[in-house]
C-alpha positions as CSV (number, residue, x, y, z in Angstrom):
1,M,0.0,0.0,0.0
2,S,1.4,3.4,-1.0
3,R,2.1,6.1,1.6
4,I,-0.5,8.3,-0.2
5,V,-3.2,5.7,0.2
6,A,-2.2,5.1,3.8
7,L,-2.5,8.9,4.5
8,L,-5.9,9.1,2.9
9,M,-7.2,6.1,4.9
10,A,-5.8,7.5,8.2
11,T,-7.3,10.9,7.5
12,A,-10.7,9.3,7.0
13,A,-10.3,7.4,10.2
14,G,-9.6,10.6,12.1
15,L,-8.0,10.5,15.5
16,S,-9.8,7.4,16.8
17,L,-6.7,5.3,16.3
18,L,-4.8,5.0,19.6
19,A,-2.8,1.8,19.5
20,S,-2.7,-1.5,17.7
21,P,-2.9,-4.9,19.4
22,S,0.2,-6.4,21.0
23,T,2.0,-9.1,19.1
24,A,3.9,-11.9,20.8
25,A,7.6,-12.0,20.2
26,A,7.4,-15.6,18.7
27,T,4.9,-14.3,16.1
28,S,6.9,-11.2,15.2
29,C,10.2,-13.1,15.0
30,P,9.8,-16.4,13.2
31,G,12.3,-19.0,14.2
32,R,13.3,-17.0,17.3
33,P,10.9,-17.7,20.1
34,D,13.4,-16.3,22.6
35,A,13.8,-13.0,20.8
36,L,12.9,-9.7,22.6
37,G,10.5,-8.8,19.7
38,T,8.2,-5.8,19.5
39,A,5.3,-6.1,21.9
40,R,2.9,-3.6,20.3
41,T,2.6,-0.5,18.1
42,L,1.5,2.8,19.6
43,V,0.0,5.5,17.4
44,V,1.3,8.9,18.4
45,S,-0.3,12.2,17.3
46,A,0.3,15.8,18.0
47,A,-3.4,16.2,18.6
48,T,-3.1,14.2,21.8
49,T,0.6,14.0,22.7
50,P,2.4,17.0,21.1
51,R,5.4,16.8,23.4
52,V,6.7,13.7,25.1
53,G,9.7,12.8,27.3
54,R,10.3,13.9,30.8
55,K,13.8,15.1,30.0
56,Q,12.1,18.2,28.5
57,F,8.4,18.0,29.2
58,P,6.0,17.2,32.1
59,D,4.5,14.1,30.3
60,T,5.7,11.2,28.3
61,L,4.0,8.5,26.2
62,P,1.2,6.4,27.7
63,L,3.3,3.4,28.4
64,A,2.8,0.6,30.9
65,D,5.4,-0.5,33.5
66,K,8.4,-2.0,31.8
67,E,7.5,-0.7,28.3
68,L,10.2,1.0,26.4
69,V,10.4,3.0,23.1
70,L,13.9,2.8,21.6
71,T,15.1,5.9,19.7
72,F,18.4,6.6,17.9
73,D,19.7,10.1,17.0
74,D,22.2,11.7,14.5
75,G,22.5,9.0,11.8
76,P,22.7,7.5,9.4
77,W,26.4,6.7,9.7
78,P,28.0,4.0,7.5
79,T,30.2,2.3,10.0
80,T,27.7,2.0,12.8
81,T,24.1,2.3,11.7
82,P,24.1,-1.0,9.8
83,K,25.4,-2.7,12.9
84,V,22.6,-1.2,14.9
85,L,20.1,-2.3,12.3
86,D,21.6,-5.8,12.3
87,A,21.2,-6.0,16.1
88,L,17.6,-4.8,16.0
89,K,16.7,-7.2,13.2
90,A,18.2,-10.2,15.0
91,E,15.8,-9.5,17.9
92,C,12.8,-8.3,15.7
93,V,12.8,-5.0,17.5
94,R,11.5,-1.8,15.8
95,A,12.8,1.6,16.8
96,T,12.7,5.2,15.7
97,F,15.6,6.9,14.0
98,F,15.9,10.7,14.2
99,L,17.9,11.7,11.2
100,V,20.4,14.5,10.5
101,G,19.7,15.6,6.9
102,R,23.3,16.1,5.9
103,N,24.0,12.4,6.9
104,T,20.9,11.4,5.0
105,D,22.2,13.2,1.9
106,A,25.5,11.2,2.2
107,H,23.9,7.8,3.0
108,P,20.3,7.6,1.6
109,Q,20.5,3.9,1.2
110,I,20.8,3.4,4.9
111,V,17.7,5.5,5.5
112,R,15.8,3.3,3.0
113,R,17.0,0.2,4.8
114,E,15.7,1.6,8.1
115,Y,12.3,2.2,6.6
116,A,12.2,-1.1,4.7
117,E,12.9,-3.0,8.0
118,G,9.9,-1.4,9.6
119,H,11.5,1.3,11.7
120,S,10.0,4.8,12.1
121,I,11.8,7.8,10.6
122,G,11.9,11.0,12.6
123,H,13.8,14.2,12.0
124,H,16.6,16.0,13.8
125,T,17.4,19.1,11.6
126,Y,19.8,19.3,8.7
127,S,23.1,20.1,10.4
128,H,22.4,19.6,14.1
129,P,22.7,23.3,15.3
130,L,21.3,24.5,18.6
131,L,18.1,26.0,17.3
132,P,17.4,28.6,20.1
133,H,20.6,30.3,19.2
134,M,19.1,31.1,15.8
135,S,16.3,33.4,14.6
136,L,12.9,31.7,14.4
137,A,12.9,31.9,10.7
138,K,16.4,30.4,10.4
139,A,15.6,27.7,12.9
140,E,12.5,26.6,11.1
141,A,14.4,26.7,7.8
142,E,17.0,24.4,9.3
143,I,14.2,22.0,10.5
144,D,12.5,22.1,7.0
145,R,15.8,21.5,5.2
146,G,16.4,18.4,7.3
147,I,12.8,17.1,6.7
148,A,13.2,17.7,2.9
149,R,16.4,15.8,2.6
150,D,15.0,12.9,4.6
151,E,11.9,12.9,2.5
152,L,14.0,12.9,-0.7
153,A,15.9,9.8,0.4
154,L,12.6,8.0,1.3
155,N,10.2,9.1,-1.3
156,G,12.2,10.9,-4.1
157,V,10.5,14.2,-3.3
158,A,12.1,17.0,-1.2
159,R,9.2,18.3,0.7
160,K,8.6,20.1,4.0
161,V,5.7,18.0,5.1
162,P,7.1,14.9,6.8
163,S,5.7,11.4,6.2
164,T,6.4,10.7,9.9
165,P,5.8,14.0,11.8
166,F,8.2,13.2,14.6
167,F,11.0,15.6,15.6
168,R,13.7,15.9,18.2
169,F,15.6,19.1,19.1
170,P,19.4,18.8,19.0
171,G,20.7,18.9,22.5
172,F,17.0,18.9,23.7
173,L,17.2,22.7,23.4
174,S,13.9,24.2,22.2
175,S,12.1,27.5,22.4
176,Q,8.4,28.2,23.0
177,P,7.9,29.8,19.6
178,L,9.4,26.7,17.9
179,L,7.4,24.3,20.0
180,D,4.2,26.2,19.2
181,R,5.0,26.2,15.5
182,L,5.7,22.5,15.4
183,Q,2.5,21.8,17.3
184,D,0.6,23.9,14.8
185,R,2.1,21.8,12.0
186,G,1.0,18.6,13.7
187,I,4.6,17.5,14.5
188,V,5.2,15.6,17.7
189,V,8.3,16.7,19.6
190,F,10.2,13.8,21.3
191,G,12.3,14.3,24.3
192,A,13.5,11.3,26.3
193,D,12.9,9.6,29.6
194,V,16.3,7.8,29.9
195,W,19.5,8.1,27.9
196,A,22.8,6.3,27.6
197,S,25.1,9.5,27.7
198,D,26.8,7.8,24.8
199,W,28.2,11.1,23.6
200,N,30.8,10.5,26.4
201,P,33.6,8.0,25.6
202,M,33.2,4.8,27.6
203,T,33.4,1.1,27.0
204,P,30.4,-0.8,25.7
205,D,30.1,-2.7,29.0
206,A,30.2,0.6,31.0
207,E,27.5,2.1,28.8
208,L,25.4,-1.1,29.2
209,Q,25.6,-0.9,33.0
210,L,24.9,2.8,33.1
211,L,21.9,2.5,30.8
212,L,20.4,-0.5,32.6
213,E,20.7,1.2,35.9
214,R,18.8,4.3,34.5
215,I,16.2,2.1,32.9
216,D,15.5,0.2,36.1
217,R,15.2,3.5,37.9
218,V,12.5,5.0,35.7
219,G,10.8,1.7,34.8
220,R,9.4,2.8,31.5
221,G,9.7,5.4,28.8
222,I,11.6,6.7,25.8
223,V,15.2,5.6,25.5
224,L,17.7,7.8,23.7
225,L,20.8,6.3,22.0
226,H,23.0,7.4,19.1
227,D,23.5,5.1,16.1
228,T,26.6,7.1,15.2
229,K,28.5,5.8,18.2
230,A,30.7,2.7,17.9
231,Q,30.4,1.9,21.6
232,T,26.6,1.9,21.3
233,A,26.6,-0.3,18.2
234,R,28.8,-2.9,20.0
235,M,26.7,-2.6,23.2
236,L,23.2,-3.0,21.6
237,P,23.0,-6.8,21.2
238,K,23.8,-7.2,24.9
239,L,21.3,-4.5,25.9
240,L,18.4,-6.2,23.9
241,R,19.1,-9.6,25.5
242,E,19.3,-8.1,29.0
243,L,16.1,-6.2,28.5
244,K,14.4,-9.5,27.6
245,A,15.9,-11.2,30.7
246,R,14.6,-8.3,32.9
247,G,11.1,-8.5,31.6
248,Y,11.0,-5.3,29.5
249,S,9.0,-5.1,26.3
250,I,9.4,-2.8,23.3
251,V,6.8,-0.5,21.9
252,H,7.0,0.8,18.4
253,V,5.7,4.4,17.8
254,V,4.1,5.4,14.5
255,P,1.9,8.4,13.3
256,P,-1.7,7.9,12.4
257,A,-1.0,8.2,8.7
258,L,1.2,5.1,8.7
259,A,-0.7,3.0,11.3
260,V,-2.6,1.1,8.7
261,T,0.6,-0.2,7.1
262,N,2.1,-1.5,10.3
């Protein structure tokens, strides 16, 4: 089913879509009954949850205890993103990738692989500047340029209206005018509830221990990682297995327009 047909169907359905049924890991990962899998899909709309993640905002996604949403920032990157995708595929886990447009320009085939393997595509500006340090017009132009390059890689058309209206501010640094503008455009702003601090050099094992301690402390929420970091790519297979052992489940987030295709 084309994205255009999906969009028309979702528009007709309105905002009544909230979440799709859970799927057992054994069903979603044939031949791997022990895989972590993706427990369910959650439809996320700016009409109901315009800003999520307690790092920035008062509220987060409506997740149950021990439900996690995995997100990755700053890619795609040729030496690390494919390894991240391999680890997710091995466990039949679906995540959301917040892309930097200049990296999308350089590696569009990796973006197309992300989408082909069922992951959600979000946006993270074109060149990763700190947007509050720019004028409102320049900041929005930077956001739109990133969206356009991501859309070109995915759909062959550089447009400012994203197929997946998900956005994350570089460095979590936003401003009220930009937040208001994105909400007016129907774009959900993602913060995070827990993060690996993988912008700091550390061993994969140290990152794993730090992240698991933080996840256990919050119990549920949006997890932020970076698919551009070699230590994260090496750590990820162990993280997914440990999450399974500790009883966590993975929720995949999608917008209403793409819910009918997932």
